[in-house]
C-alpha positions in Angstrom: 90.3 106.2 156.5 87.0 107.2 157.9 85.2 110.1 156.3 83.4 113.1 157.7 80.9 114.7 155.3 79.8 118.2 156.3 76.7 119.5 154.6 74.6 122.6 155.1 71.3 120.8 154.3 69.4 117.8 155.7 70.6 114.8 153.7 67.3 113.8 152.1 66.2 113.1 148.5 63.6 115.8 148.3 65.7 117.9 145.8 68.3 117.2 143.2 70.9 118.6 145.5 69.8 116.2 148.2 69.9 113.2 145.8 73.6 114.0 144.9 74.5 114.3 148.5 72.8 111.0 149.4 74.5 109.3 146.5 77.9 110.5 147.6 77.2 109.3 151.2 75.9 105.9 150.0 79.0 105.3 147.9 81.4 106.3 150.7 79.6 104.0 153.1 80.3 101.1 150.8 84.0 101.9 151.2 84.1 102.5 155.0 82.7 104.4 157.9 81.1 107.8 157.3 80.0 110.5 159.7 77.6 113.1 158.3 77.4 116.4 160.1 74.4 118.3 158.8 72.7 121.5 159.4 68.9 120.9 159.5 68.1 123.2 156.7 65.5 122.4 154.0 63.1 120.6 156.4 62.3 117.0 156.9 64.4 114.2 158.2 67.5 112.5 156.8 66.9 109.7 154.3 65.7 106.6 156.1 68.3 104.3 154.5 71.1 106.5 155.6 69.7 106.6 159.2 69.5 102.8 159.2 72.9 102.2 157.7 75.3 100.6 160.2 78.4 102.5 159.1 76.7 105.9 158.7 76.5 108.2 161.7 74.2 111.2 161.3 75.1 114.2 163.5 72.8 117.2 163.6 74.6 120.5 164.0 72.3 123.4 165.1 73.8 126.7 164.2 73.8 129.5 166.7 72.3 133.0 166.3 73.5 136.4 167.5 76.8 138.2 167.5 79.1 135.2 167.2 77.2 134.0 164.1 77.3 137.5 162.6 81.0 137.7 163.2 81.5 134.3 161.5 79.5 135.5 158.5 81.5 138.7 158.3 84.7 136.6 158.5 83.6 134.5 155.5 82.6 137.6 153.5 86.1 139.1 154.2 87.7 136.0 152.8 85.7 136.2 149.5 82.5 134.2 150.1 79.4 135.6 148.5 76.7 136.9 150.8 74.3 134.0 150.3 77.0 131.5 151.2 78.6 133.5 154.0 75.4 134.1 155.9 74.9 130.3 156.3 78.4 129.8 157.7 78.3 129.1 161.5 81.0 128.6 164.1 79.5 125.3 165.0 80.0 123.9 161.5 83.6 125.2 161.5 84.2 123.6 164.9 83.1 120.1 163.6 85.9 120.2 161.0 88.5 121.7 163.3 87.9 119.1 166.0 87.9 116.0 163.7 90.6 113.5 164.3 93.8 113.7 162.2 93.1 110.4 160.4 89.6 111.6 159.3 89.1 112.8 155.7 86.9 115.9 155.8 84.5 116.4 152.8 82.7 119.7 152.3 79.4 119.1 150.5 78.6 122.2 148.4 79.8 125.8 148.4 78.3 126.8 151.8 80.2 124.0 153.6 83.3 124.9 151.5 83.1 128.6 152.7 83.2 127.3 156.3 86.0 124.8 155.7 88.2 126.8 153.3 90.7 127.9 156.0 91.3 124.3 157.1 91.1 122.7 153.6 94.7 122.4 152.7 95.9 121.5 156.2 93.3 118.7 156.5 93.7 117.6 152.8 89.9 118.2 152.6 87.7 117.4 149.6 85.1 119.7 148.0 82.0 118.2 146.5 80.7 120.5 143.8 77.1 120.2 142.8 77.6 122.5 139.8 80.2 124.9 138.7 78.2 127.7 140.3 79.8 130.6 138.3 79.0 128.9 135.0 75.3 130.0 135.1 75.3 132.9 137.6 78.7 134.3 137.1 79.1 137.5 139.1 82.8 138.6 139.5 82.6 137.9 143.2 81.2 134.4 142.7 83.9 133.6 140.2 86.6 134.8 142.5 85.1 132.8 145.4 84.8 129.6 143.4 88.3 130.0 142.1 89.5 130.1 145.7 87.5 127.1 146.6 88.7 125.0 143.7 92.3 125.9 144.4 92.0 125.7 148.1 90.9 122.1 148.6 93.2 119.2 148.1 90.7 117.5 145.8 87.4 118.5 144.1 84.7 116.1 143.0 82.9 117.3 139.9 79.6 116.0 138.4 80.6 116.2 134.8 83.8 116.3 132.6 82.4 119.5 131.2 82.4 121.0 134.7 86.0 119.7 135.1 87.1 121.5 132.0 85.3 124.7 133.1 86.9 124.4 136.5 90.4 124.2 135.0 89.6 127.2 132.8 88.5 129.2 135.9 91.2 128.1 138.4 94.1 126.6 136.5 95.2 123.3 134.9 96.9 122.0 138.1 93.7 121.4 140.0 93.2 117.9 141.5 89.8 116.9 140.2 87.8 113.7 140.3 84.9 112.8 138.2 82.1 112.0 140.7 78.9 111.9 138.6 75.4 112.3 139.9 74.0 108.8 140.6 70.9 107.0 141.9 70.5 103.6 143.4 69.4 101.9 140.2 69.0 98.5 141.8 66.4 99.9 144.2 64.1 101.3 141.5 61.3 99.2 140.1 61.9 97.3 136.9 59.8 99.2 134.3 56.4 97.8 133.3 54.4 98.4 130.2 53.5 102.1 129.8 49.8 103.0 130.4 49.1 104.5 127.0 47.4 107.6 128.4 49.5 110.1 126.4 50.7 111.5 129.7 54.2 113.0 130.2 55.9 113.6 133.6 58.1 116.5 134.6 59.7 116.1 138.1 61.7 118.9 139.7 62.2 121.4 142.4 60.6 124.5 140.8 62.2 126.9 143.3 65.4 126.2 141.2 65.4 128.8 138.4 66.4 126.4 135.6 63.5 124.1 136.4 61.0 127.0 136.5 62.4 128.2 133.2 62.0 124.8 131.7 58.4 124.5 132.9 57.6 127.8 131.2 59.3 126.6 128.0 57.3 123.3 128.1 54.0 125.0 128.7 54.3 128.0 126.4 56.4 126.6 123.5 56.3 122.8 123.4 52.9 121.6 124.5 50.9 123.9 122.1 52.8 122.2 119.3 52.2 118.7 120.7 48.4 119.4 121.0 48.2 120.0 117.2 48.9 116.3 116.8 47.8 114.8 120.2 45.0 117.1 121.6 44.5 114.7 124.5 48.1 114.7 125.6 48.8 115.9 129.2 51.6 116.7 131.6 51.8 115.8 135.3 54.2 118.3 137.0 55.6 116.9 140.3 57.6 118.9 142.8 57.4 121.9 145.0 57.6 125.6 144.0 55.1 126.1 141.2 53.4 129.3 142.2 50.8 129.6 139.5 49.0 126.7 137.7 48.9 127.1 133.9 45.5 128.0 132.5 45.3 124.8 130.4 44.0 121.9 132.6 46.0 119.4 130.5 49.0 120.7 132.6 48.3 119.2 136.0 50.4 120.7 138.9 50.6 117.9 141.5 53.1 119.4 143.8 55.1 117.2 146.2 53.9 113.6 146.1 54.7 110.8 148.5 54.8 108.0 145.9 57.1 108.8 143.0 56.9 105.2 141.8 53.2 105.7 141.1 53.9 109.0 139.4 56.3 107.4 137.0 54.1 104.3 136.5 51.2 106.6 135.4 53.3 108.3 132.6 54.2 107.3 129.1 57.3 109.5 129.0 59.4 111.8 131.1 60.3 115.3 129.9 63.4 117.2 131.0 63.0 120.6 129.2 66.0 122.4 130.8 67.6 125.3 128.9 70.1 126.3 131.5 71.9 124.9 134.6 75.0 122.9 135.3 76.0 119.5 136.7 73.9 116.6 135.4 70.1 116.8 136.0 69.2 114.3 138.7 65.7 113.8 137.4 67.0 112.9 134.0 69.4 110.4 135.7 66.5 108.9 137.6 64.2 108.7 134.6 66.9 106.8 132.7 67.4 104.5 135.7 63.7 103.8 135.8 63.8 102.7 132.1 61.5 105.5 131.0 61.4 107.0 127.5 62.9 110.4 128.0 62.6 113.5 125.9 65.1 116.3 126.9 66.7 119.4 125.5 70.1 119.2 123.9 71.4 121.3 126.8 70.4 118.7 129.4 71.4 115.7 127.2 74.9 117.0 126.8 75.3 116.7 130.6 74.7 112.9 130.4 78.1 112.4 128.8 77.9 108.6 128.4 74.4 108.8 126.7 73.5 109.2 123.1 70.3 110.6 121.6 68.3 108.1 119.7 69.8 105.3 121.7 69.2 106.2 125.3 66.9 109.2 125.1 65.5 111.7 122.6 67.1 115.1 122.6 65.9 118.2 120.8 67.4 121.6 120.2 64.2 123.7 119.7 60.5 123.6 120.5 59.5 122.1 117.2 61.8 119.1 117.4 61.1 118.7 121.2 57.4 118.5 120.4 57.9 116.0 117.6 60.0 113.8 119.8 57.4 114.0 122.6 54.6 113.1 120.2 56.7 110.0 119.2 57.3 109.0 122.8 53.7 109.5 123.9 52.5 107.5 120.9 54.6 104.5 122.0 57.2 104.8 119.3 60.2 105.2 121.7 59.5 102.3 124.1 62.7 100.5 123.2 64.7 103.3 124.6 63.9 102.4 128.2 65.8 99.1 128.3 69.0 100.8 126.9 68.5 103.8 129.2 68.4 101.6 132.3 71.5 99.7 131.2 73.3 103.0 130.7 72.3 104.1 134.2 73.5 100.9 135.8 76.9 101.2 134.1 77.6 104.9 134.5 75.0 106.5 136.8 74.6 104.0 139.7 75.9 103.9 143.2 78.2 101.0 142.1 79.7 103.2 139.3 80.4 106.0 141.8 82.0 103.5 144.2 84.4 102.6 141.4 85.1 106.3 140.8 85.8 107.1 144.4 88.0 104.0 144.9 90.1 104.5 141.8 93.9 104.7 141.9 95.7 108.0 141.8 96.6 107.5 138.1 93.0 107.0 137.2 91.6 109.6 139.7 92.9 112.9 138.3 91.9 113.2 134.6 
């Protein structure tokens, strides 16, 4: 059965959301033909490997403006969508799903696409790809109501974590048809880790327009690093990603913004930090750091979303600023280097494209757990 993935963003790996979308497309492409209908939102071009793949067809959908678009947004609002999702719904996106051949499986990538496809979902046996359980960390009554309708309205929902699956059932009922489709990266394409440089440099990669990443950066700068500097005054942090509006006063926190060469950014670091205190799903930059065989220091909150991983074996996890700082001192001092090999093996087994292919091709008895 061919697949039609409908997404409201350009499928590129410039954000965590984009990495999840591209991972889903890559896995589907190993199972058959995939058409990706995307709205060119977020800037840039689709990922080059997707554009070059023989059985992936990329179809740009330009949404209209004017009264027809306003009517469609009002229609989505009247059916329960929140304002931010409804305003992105366009008649052109809805038409793509409506006009798809009967033997095509339609897959709505994220809540905006789900808002557009919800009226057709049951009739088309459509799939909803959740990036997070949205209402778990910004749970307004309207959002909870909308998400409940989405989860119950699609024939199947793909969730990033088992915790999200449990929360989805608590929100929308135990009879939901859910599939565990974790966040993954192409582990085989990432460089085999080399020796760390010994520069006492940590790396924090993220999209800082995403509130949990911005919150995590403040926690790192204000709470963690002052404690680290008591022991390692020369320690520093390279912050990579868009959206940091104001650089910290301490020059040992270097705001690098978007970089073209992530391989070089990782190679220049002794450890990766993932200081997330909130947010759902599983953090893609934590997944990528594990796949790159890096020593990783993370919060307990983020570590709990890597359900197959164990602290002390695959990464170091800390529940408060004191223990986070102590773990980071250990990693920057070279005392956690052996974590990297086990981290990469974990990623290959549970967080790779190959593992997602297995999850998406599982039998019905295995699929709904």
